[in-house]
C-alpha positions in Angstrom: 0.0 0.0 0.0 1.3 3.4 -0.9 1.6 6.4 1.5 -1.8 8.2 1.8 -2.0 11.5 0.0 -2.5 13.5 3.2 0.7 12.1 4.6 2.6 12.9 1.4 1.3 16.5 1.6 2.3 16.8 5.3 5.7 15.3 4.6 6.4 18.0 2.0 5.1 20.8 4.2 7.3 19.7 7.0 10.4 19.4 4.8 9.7 23.0 3.6 9.1 24.4 7.1 12.5 22.9 8.2 14.2 25.2 5.7 13.0 28.3 7.7 16.4 29.6 8.8 18.2 32.9 8.9 20.8 31.5 6.6 18.1 31.1 4.0 17.1 34.7 4.4 14.2 34.4 6.8 13.6 36.3 10.1 14.0 33.4 12.4 15.9 30.1 12.8 13.1 27.5 13.4 15.1 24.7 15.0 12.3 22.3 15.8 9.6 21.3 13.3 7.3 18.6 14.5 4.0 17.2 13.2 1.1 17.3 15.6 3.1 18.3 18.7 0.7 18.3 21.7 3.0 18.8 24.7 4.2 22.4 25.4 7.6 23.5 24.1 10.3 24.6 26.4 12.0 28.0 26.1 15.2 26.4 24.7 13.1 24.9 21.8 12.1 28.3 20.5 11.7 29.3 17.7 9.8 26.1 16.7 6.9 24.9 14.6 4.2 22.3 14.8 1.8 21.4 11.9 -1.1 19.1 11.5 -4.1 18.3 9.4 -7.4 19.8 10.7 -9.7 18.1 8.2 -9.7 16.5 4.7 -12.8 17.3 2.8 -14.3 16.0 -0.4 -15.0 18.7 -3.1 -15.8 17.0 -6.3 -15.4 13.8 -8.3 -15.1 13.4 -12.1 -14.4 10.0 -13.5 -11.4 8.6 -11.6 -10.3 11.9 -10.2 -11.4 13.2 -6.8 -10.7 16.7 -5.7 -10.2 17.2 -2.0 -9.2 20.1 0.3 -6.8 19.5 3.2 -7.0 22.1 5.9 -3.5 22.4 7.4 -2.7 24.2 10.6 0.8 25.6 11.2 1.7 26.9 14.6 5.0 28.8 15.2 6.5 30.1 18.4 9.3 32.4 19.4 10.6 34.5 22.3 9.3 38.1 22.3 12.6 39.8 23.2 12.1 43.6 22.7 9.7 43.6 19.8 5.9 43.8 20.0 4.5 40.3 20.0 2.3 41.1 17.0 5.3 42.2 15.0 7.1 38.9 15.7 3.9 36.9 15.0 3.5 38.6 11.6 7.2 38.1 10.7 6.9 34.4 11.6 3.7 33.9 9.7 4.8 35.4 6.5 8.2 33.7 6.7 6.4 30.4 7.1 4.1 31.1 4.1 7.1 32.1 2.0 9.1 29.0 2.9 6.1 26.8 2.1 6.1 28.3 -1.3 9.8 27.5 -2.0 11.2 24.0 -2.9 13.4 22.2 -0.5 16.2 22.3 -3.0 15.9 26.1 -3.5 14.6 27.4 -0.1 16.1 30.9 -0.1 13.8 33.9 0.2 15.2 35.1 -3.1 14.6 31.8 -5.0 11.7 31.4 -7.4 8.3 30.4 -6.0 7.5 26.7 -6.0 3.8 27.0 -5.3 1.4 24.2 -4.8 4.0 22.1 -2.9 5.9 21.4 -6.1 2.8 20.3 -8.2 1.2 18.2 -5.5 -1.7 20.7 -5.2 -4.1 22.4 -7.5 -4.4 25.4 -5.1 -2.6 26.5 -1.9 -4.2 29.3 0.0 -3.4 31.1 3.2 -6.8 31.4 4.8 -6.1 33.0 8.2 -3.4 34.2 10.6 -4.0 34.4 14.3 -1.3 36.0 16.6 -0.6 34.1 19.8 0.9 35.3 23.0 1.9 33.6 26.3 3.2 34.7 29.6 6.1 33.2 31.5 9.8 33.6 31.7 10.7 34.4 29.0 7.4 35.5 27.5 6.7 33.9 24.2 4.6 34.7 21.1 3.7 33.1 17.9 1.1 32.6 15.2 -1.4 30.0 13.9 -1.8 29.8 10.2 -4.8 28.1 8.6 -4.0 26.8 5.1 -6.2 25.3 2.5 -4.5 22.7 0.3 -6.6 21.6 -2.7 -5.4 18.4 -4.4 -6.5 15.7 -6.8 -6.3 12.1 -5.9 -7.2 8.7 -7.3 -10.1 7.7 -5.0 -9.3 4.0 -5.3 -5.7 4.0 -4.1 -5.5 7.5 -2.5 -2.4 8.5 -4.6 -1.9 12.1 -5.5 -2.4 13.1 -9.1 0.6 15.3 -9.7 -0.1 18.5 -11.6 2.4 19.5 -14.3 
């Protein structure tokens, strides 16, 4: 049995989020990227990211092609330092959106866009950004991105139909 389409999409998203580094031209070095992290991060983990599927919904079926939308959540955290938490949240969120639209082989901010997770998707949309803030020592902040990933799949074996 092949890897389900949803896991293929999440694997690619995770690989791209792992390229979010200052060396690649982004505002933060995201050192930890984990799928579906439920336990709290420690200050030494920050900046970090967690991502997971919220739901996978049927949209349409024509012949042997099914169109679905995967709702992906990406949560990023950092220490606030001396900047307003909303500023850091917006920097993190747009850095994450940018790196998700770069290939893993060309992840620099200045590289060409590689939208749709390299052809795995028919559409990739940033639906919502929610700033997050937490108290503690040190105080932390972050953001939650809601992404809509539309893709085509063979409904019988759940393999992605790659778009050219």
